[in-house]
C-alpha positions in Angstrom: 22.0 2.1 14.6 23.0 -0.9 16.7 23.2 -4.5 15.4 23.3 -7.8 17.0 23.4 -11.2 15.3 19.7 -11.4 14.9 18.5 -7.8 15.2 19.0 -4.2 14.2 18.1 -1.4 16.6 17.4 2.2 15.4 17.7 4.8 18.2 15.3 7.8 17.8 15.7 11.3 19.1 12.8 12.9 21.0 11.2 15.1 18.4 8.9 17.6 20.2 8.0 19.6 17.0 5.3 17.2 15.8 5.2 15.9 12.3 5.2 17.5 8.8 1.4 16.9 8.4 0.6 18.8 11.6 2.9 21.7 10.6 1.3 21.8 7.1 -2.2 21.9 8.7 -1.2 24.8 11.0 0.5 26.8 8.2 -2.0 25.8 5.5 0.8 26.0 2.9 4.6 26.1 2.8 6.5 28.7 0.9 8.7 27.5 -1.9 11.8 28.0 0.3 10.3 26.1 3.2 9.2 23.2 0.9 12.7 23.1 -0.7 14.3 23.1 2.8 12.3 20.1 3.9 12.6 18.3 0.6 16.4 18.6 0.7 16.5 17.1 4.2 14.2 14.2 3.1 16.4 13.5 0.1 19.5 13.5 2.3 17.8 11.2 4.8 16.8 8.8 2.0 20.3 8.9 0.6 21.6 7.8 4.0 19.1 4.9 4.0 20.1 4.0 0.4 23.8 3.8 1.3 22.8 1.2 3.9 20.5 -0.7 1.5 17.4 0.1 3.7 14.1 0.6 2.0 11.6 2.6 4.1 8.3 1.6 2.3 6.0 4.0 4.2 7.1 7.5 3.7 4.3 10.0 4.4 3.9 13.3 6.2 3.0 11.7 9.5 6.3 9.8 9.4 8.5 12.9 9.0 9.1 14.3 12.5 10.4 17.8 13.4 13.1 18.6 15.9 14.4 22.2 16.1 13.5 23.0 12.5 15.1 19.8 11.1 13.3 16.7 9.9 13.8 13.2 11.1 12.4 10.2 9.1 10.5 7.9 11.5 8.5 4.6 11.6 10.6 1.9 10.1 8.0 -0.8 10.8 7.7 -1.7 7.1 11.4 -1.2 6.2 13.3 -3.8 4.4 17.0 -4.4 4.2 17.8 -5.2 0.6 20.4 -7.9 0.1 21.9 -6.2 -3.0 21.6 -2.8 -4.6 19.2 -3.7 -7.4 17.0 -6.0 -5.3 13.3 -5.5 -5.6 10.6 -6.4 -3.0 7.4 -8.1 -4.0 5.3 -7.5 -0.9 2.9 -4.6 -0.8 3.0 -2.7 2.4 2.4 0.9 3.5 -0.5 3.2 3.7 -3.0 2.7 0.8 -4.0 6.3 0.5 -0.4 7.2 -0.3 0.2 4.3 -2.8 0.2 4.7 -6.6 -2.9 3.3 -8.3 -0.7 0.7 -10.1 0.4 -0.7 -6.8 -3.1 -1.0 -5.5 -4.3 -2.7 -8.7 -1.5 -5.2 -8.3 0.1 -4.4 -11.7 3.7 -5.6 -12.0 6.7 -3.3 -12.3 7.7 -2.4 -15.8 
């Protein structure tokens, strides 16, 4: 990640393995070990974002790319840098088909 006074630049690797949605469609299902392998990588990626106060806000199978059997979280177009650890965001962004019904109904957080 590179920063200037006004911008932050995220440099991506070329991921020639497609995305997790495409792989799931090809395989039709993941074994438990495969699912755990990918889930652990996603959690580690999210922990890396958490340490930097970055909120992705659009995690879905299409935004998880594959490179040599490893996953890479992509598409930070809706991401937000939180000013403090317990900061909440009030804007609704992302892909509606992946949102919780409570978010789509506009119900406040409890």
